[in-house]
C-alpha positions in Angstrom: 0.0 0.0 0.3 1.7 3.1 -1.2 0.3 6.4 0.6 -0.6 9.4 -2.1 0.5 12.8 -1.4 -2.5 15.1 -1.4 -0.8 17.8 -3.2 0.5 17.2 -6.7 4.4 16.6 -6.3 5.4 19.7 -7.8 7.6 22.6 -6.7 10.6 22.5 -4.2 10.3 18.8 -3.0 10.2 17.6 -6.9 13.3 19.9 -7.4 14.6 18.4 -4.1 14.0 14.6 -5.3 15.6 15.6 -8.6 18.7 17.1 -7.2 19.1 14.3 -4.6 18.7 11.6 -7.2 21.5 13.5 -9.8 23.7 13.7 -6.6 23.4 10.2 -5.4 27.3 9.2 -5.9 28.2 12.6 -4.3 25.6 12.0 -1.2 26.7 8.5 -0.7 30.3 9.4 -0.7 29.8 12.4 1.5 28.1 9.9 4.1 30.8 7.7 3.7 33.6 10.0 4.5 31.3 11.2 7.5 31.2 7.8 8.8 34.9 7.7 8.8 35.1 10.5 11.1 32.0 9.9 13.3 30.4 6.8 15.1 26.7 6.3 14.2 24.4 5.6 16.8 23.8 1.8 17.2 20.1 2.2 15.9 17.8 5.0 15.7 14.5 5.7 14.2 13.5 9.1 12.6 10.0 10.7 12.2 9.8 12.4 8.7 7.3 14.8 7.4 6.6 15.6 3.9 4.8 18.9 3.5 5.1 18.9 -0.4 7.0 21.9 -0.1 9.4 20.9 2.7 10.7 17.4 4.0 12.1 17.4 7.3 12.7 15.3 10.4 10.7 16.3 13.4 11.9 13.7 16.0 14.8 11.4 16.4 14.6 8.5 18.8 17.8 6.7 19.8 15.9 3.8 21.6 13.5 2.8 18.7 10.7 0.5 20.0 8.7 -0.2 16.7 10.9 -3.1 15.1 7.6 -5.4 15.1 6.3 -2.9 12.3 9.1 -3.9 9.8 8.0 -6.6 7.4 9.8 -10.1 6.9 11.2 -8.6 3.7 13.0 -6.1 5.7 14.6 -8.5 8.1 17.7 -9.3 6.0 18.7 -5.9 5.6 18.2 -5.5 9.5 20.3 -8.8 10.1 23.3 -7.6 8.0 23.3 -4.2 9.5 23.2 -5.9 13.0 26.1 -8.0 11.9 28.1 -4.8 10.8 27.3 -3.0 14.0 28.2 -5.6 16.4 31.5 -6.7 14.3 32.7 -3.1 14.9 32.1 -3.0 18.5 32.8 -6.7 19.8 33.7 -9.1 17.0 34.1 -12.0 19.4 30.7 -11.4 20.9 28.4 -14.3 21.7 26.0 -13.0 24.1 24.1 -9.7 23.9 21.9 -8.5 26.9 18.9 -6.5 25.9 17.5 -4.2 28.6 13.9 -3.2 27.7 11.5 -0.6 29.3 9.5 -1.6 32.1 6.1 -2.3 30.4 3.8 -5.4 29.7 2.4 -3.4 26.7 2.2 -6.4 24.1 3.0 -4.2 21.1 6.2 -3.1 22.8 7.0 -6.7 23.6 6.5 -7.8 20.2 9.2 -5.1 19.3 11.6 -6.9 21.7 10.8 -10.5 20.2 11.6 -9.0 16.7 15.0 -7.4 18.0 15.8 -10.9 19.7 15.2 -12.6 16.3 17.5 -10.0 14.3 20.3 -10.5 16.5 19.9 -14.1 16.9 20.0 -14.4 12.9 23.2 -12.3 13.3 24.6 -14.8 15.4 24.1 -13.7 19.0 22.4 -15.3 22.1 19.9 -12.7 23.1 18.3 -12.6 26.5 16.2 -9.8 28.1 17.3 -8.3 31.4 14.6 -6.4 33.2 15.2 -3.2 35.5 11.8 -3.8 37.0 11.8 -5.0 40.7 8.8 -7.2 39.9 10.8 -9.1 37.8 12.4 -11.6 40.5 12.5 -15.0 38.5 12.4 -15.7 34.6 8.9 -14.6 33.3 7.6 -15.8 30.2 5.0 -13.7 28.5 2.9 -15.1 25.7 2.4 -12.6 22.7 -0.9 -12.4 20.5 0.9 -13.4 17.3 2.3 -16.7 18.7 5.7 -15.1 20.0 6.9 -15.0 23.6 9.5 -13.3 25.6 11.1 -14.2 28.7 12.1 -11.6 31.1 14.7 -12.1 33.5 16.1 -10.2 36.6 19.4 -8.4 36.1 22.3 -9.4 38.3 25.2 -7.0 38.9 28.7 -7.8 40.1 31.4 -5.4 41.0 32.3 -4.6 37.2 29.5 -6.4 35.1 26.2 -6.6 34.5 24.5 -9.9 33.4 21.8 -12.7 34.2 22.1 -15.9 35.8 24.7 -18.0 34.0 24.9 -15.4 31.3 27.7 -12.9 30.8 27.4 -10.6 27.9 30.0 -8.8 26.0 27.4 -6.0 24.9 24.5 -4.8 26.7 22.0 -3.1 24.5 19.6 -0.6 25.9 15.8 -0.1 24.5 15.1 1.8 27.5 15.3 5.6 27.0 16.2 6.3 30.8 13.4 8.9 30.9 13.2 8.4 34.8 17.0 8.7 35.1 20.0 6.4 35.1 19.5 3.6 37.6 22.6 2.6 39.6 22.8 -0.7 38.2 23.8 0.6 35.0 26.6 2.7 36.1 30.5 2.2 36.1 30.3 -0.9 33.6 33.9 -0.3 32.2 34.6 -4.0 30.9 31.3 -4.3 28.8 30.0 -2.3 25.8 26.8 -0.3 26.8 24.6 0.8 23.8 23.6 3.5 23.3 25.8 5.4 26.0 24.2 6.6 29.3 24.3 10.1 28.0 22.1 8.9 25.2 19.2 9.0 27.4 16.7 11.5 28.2 18.3 12.3 31.7 21.0 14.1 29.5 19.7 14.4 26.0 17.8 17.5 24.7 15.9 17.6 21.4 17.5 21.3 21.2 20.9 20.0 21.2 19.9 17.3 18.4 18.3 20.0 16.1 21.1 22.3 16.6 23.6 19.4 15.4 20.8 18.9 12.6 20.9 22.4 11.6 24.7 22.1 11.1 24.6 18.8 9.2 21.5 20.4 7.0 23.6 23.5 6.2 26.7 21.4 5.0 24.4 19.1 3.1 22.6 22.1 1.4 25.9 23.7 0.4 27.0 20.2 -1.2 23.6 20.2 -3.2 23.6 23.9 -3.8 20.0 24.2 -2.2 18.6 26.2 0.8 18.7 24.1 3.7 15.5 25.4 5.2 13.8 22.6 2.8 15.2 20.0 5.0 15.5 21.8 8.2 12.8 22.5 10.8 13.9 26.0 12.5 13.5 25.9 16.5 14.0 28.0 19.4 14.2 27.0 23.2 12.9 28.1 26.7 14.8 26.6 29.7 12.8 27.9 32.6 9.2 27.2 32.0 6.6 26.2 34.8 3.3 25.7 33.3 1.6 25.3 36.8 2.9 28.4 38.0 2.9 30.4 34.6 6.4 31.2 34.8 8.5 31.6 31.8 5.4 32.3 29.6 7.2 35.5 28.3 10.1 33.5 27.1 7.6 31.1 25.3 5.5 33.8 24.0 8.3 35.8 22.4 10.3 33.0 21.1 7.1 31.7 19.5 6.3 34.9 17.8 10.0 35.1 16.4 9.9 31.7 15.0 6.5 32.3 13.4 7.7 35.4 11.9 10.8 33.5 10.3 8.5 30.9 9.0 6.4 33.5 7.5 9.1 35.2 5.7 10.2 31.6 4.5 6.5 30.8 3.2 6.6 34.5 1.3 9.7 33.7 -0.3 8.7 30.4 -1.5 4.8 31.4 -2.2 3.4 28.9 0.1 -0.3 29.7 1.0 -0.2 27.9 4.2 -0.8 29.3 7.7 2.5 28.8 10.0 2.6 27.0 13.2 4.9 25.9 15.7 4.9 22.8 17.8 5.9 23.3 21.6 7.0 20.0 23.4 9.2 18.9 26.2 12.9 19.3 25.1 13.4 15.9 26.5 11.5 12.6 26.3 9.4 10.9 23.6 6.1 9.3 23.7 4.1 12.2 22.1 3.3 13.5 25.4 2.6 17.3 26.2 2.4 18.5 22.7 1.2 21.9 21.9 0.2 23.2 18.3 0.5 27.2 18.2 -0.5 29.3 15.3 -0.3 32.6 17.0 1.8 33.7 19.9 -1.2 35.3 21.6 -2.5 31.8 22.3 0.1 31.3 24.8 -1.7 33.9 26.9 -5.2 31.8 26.9 -4.0 28.2 27.6 -6.7 26.4 29.5 -5.8 25.0 32.9 -6.3 21.5 31.4 -3.9 22.2 28.5 -1.1 23.6 31.1 -1.6 20.5 33.2 -1.1 18.4 30.3 2.1 20.5 29.3 3.5 20.3 32.8 4.4 16.5 33.0 6.6 14.7 30.6 7.6 11.1 30.0 7.9 8.8 33.3 6.0 11.6 35.2 9.0 14.0 35.0 7.9 17.8 35.5 8.8 19.6 32.2 10.8 23.0 32.7 12.6 23.2 29.2 10.6 23.1 26.1 11.4 23.3 22.5 9.6 25.5 20.0 9.9 23.7 16.7 8.8 24.9 13.2 5.7 22.8 12.3 5.9 20.9 9.2 2.6 19.7 7.7 2.3 16.3 6.3 0.4 15.8 2.9 0.6 12.0 2.9 -2.5 9.9 3.3 -3.6 6.2 3.6 -7.3 5.7 2.8 -7.8 9.6 3.6 -6.0 9.0 7.2 -3.0 11.4 7.8 0.3 9.6 7.6 3.8 10.2 8.4 7.0 7.9 7.5 9.1 6.6 10.2 12.7 5.5 9.2 14.3 2.9 10.9 18.0 2.3 11.1 20.8 0.2 12.4 24.7 1.3 12.4 24.8 3.4 9.2 22.1 1.7 7.1 18.7 2.5 6.4 17.0 -0.9 7.0 13.4 -0.4 6.7 10.5 1.9 7.9 6.7 2.3 8.3 4.1 5.0 8.0 2.5 6.1 11.2 -1.2 6.6 10.5 -3.7 8.5 12.5 -7.4 9.0 11.2 -8.4 11.4 13.9 -5.6 13.7 13.5 -5.1 16.7 11.3 -2.0 17.4 8.7 -0.7 19.8 11.5 -0.8 17.5 14.5 1.4 15.2 16.3 0.6 11.7 15.0 2.3 9.8 17.8 -0.7 9.5 19.9 -3.1 7.0 21.0 -5.3 5.9 18.2 -2.3 5.6 15.7 -1.8 2.5 13.6 1.2 1.4 11.5 1.6 0.4 7.8 5.0 -0.8 6.5 6.7 1.3 3.9 5.9 -0.4 0.6 9.1 -2.0 -0.6 8.6 -2.9 -4.0 12.0 -2.6 -4.6 14.6 -1.8 -1.9 14.6 1.9 -0.5 18.1 2.2 -0.9 18.2 1.7 -4.5 16.6 4.7 -6.3 15.5 4.7 -10.0 17.4 7.6 -11.9 15.7 8.8 -14.8 12.1 8.5 -13.7 10.1 11.7 -13.3 10.4 13.3 -10.0 7.4 12.6 -7.7 6.4 9.4 -9.8 8.5 6.7 -8.1 7.9 5.0 -4.9 11.5 4.2 -4.3 12.8 7.3 -5.3 10.5 9.0 -2.6 11.8 6.4 0.0 15.5 6.9 -0.9 14.7 10.7 -0.2 13.5 9.5 3.2 16.3 7.5 3.7 18.7 10.4 3.1 16.7 12.7 5.5 16.7 9.7 8.0 20.7 9.3 7.7 21.2 13.1 8.0 19.3 13.2 11.4 21.3 10.1 12.5 24.4 11.9 11.6 23.2 14.7 13.6 22.6 12.3 16.5 26.2 11.1 16.3 27.6 14.8 16.5 25.1 15.3 19.3 26.3 12.2 21.3 30.0 13.3 20.8 29.1 16.8 22.1 27.5 15.6 25.2 29.9 12.6 26.0 31.2 13.0 29.6 34.2 11.0 29.0 35.3 12.7 25.8 39.2 13.5 25.6 39.9 17.0 25.6 42.8 18.2 23.3 44.3 21.5 24.4 
């Protein structure tokens, strides 16, 4: 099932697709050189929005939890990427410990079963070690599709983390540490812990990520001779906000107003007849919580008590005091008239697949990562990695998906820059 774009694919995105396809050798060489200098995150997923006039990432997740939405056809790519990733980190690895979120949600557990399958086929023994105090013995959970997962209690020695009779070389977190870093994961100097602890939301900030992405998009824009705004969502940030006490609202209002003004100027430059909007959300955390769409800065003064209460609390019940104000990017993709956005899944430096997040009850300018969303695999009639040169822009599904893969990899590269910049153990050269 291939989503259709509501707008005829003309204008800047068509030109962008044309330019990307014509520049494929240049782009792939550029990425190759970047990965010689920078280490990609172990795995990642990127939410992409295609407005028809702009194509940009709006969120980058370093602990992707939707592997179960990838189709069987995508698994060989994921297995090969997993092999490449493990080979670089711990070539002699036999055992991989996967540390998941503390939830019994069956969709999420199906994601763990898929990850286990991928790493098993990549040649590793994979077991699940739970951070939950409720797991005191191996606990089997049957899943609707016939799969099952076994959660086991973690065992910590002085220098290593493992399970009973299971000593892993590598520990893979599928838990974004929104509630902070548990002590059991600290000071593990003999094992590889991926992603690193500073990739968790206790340290990570979306504003840091999009600052790094802005730098990447400028360099990429220069490489292709195009305006980087076409692939970059502008943003502002406020660091001292308290929605319950109405503190920091002036910062929020003025930054929202300034960003809306910038977007208006860009829309005028490109002759875009849409009403600009921004999205206000917590600067850390995922899960689609506490998100506000604003079209006029004056709306900030008229937030209802219910909206303020919703914005004040983020993931894992954490209070929200830092927010990012991000340029809103419409999505013009539809599946059966429901609004859709592509999500690109990557492992190591490779695009391995993806899916469309679809929400029948949301508008083109709203967050789709919300209860009621469903998932449709990206239609890989041919591999998304293989563009079709010479096909009319906008007419080829593989070309569109290749373009999404390029944007996904740019965001992954930005995450690499971001992790380097926030690494507490980075060597400092005077």
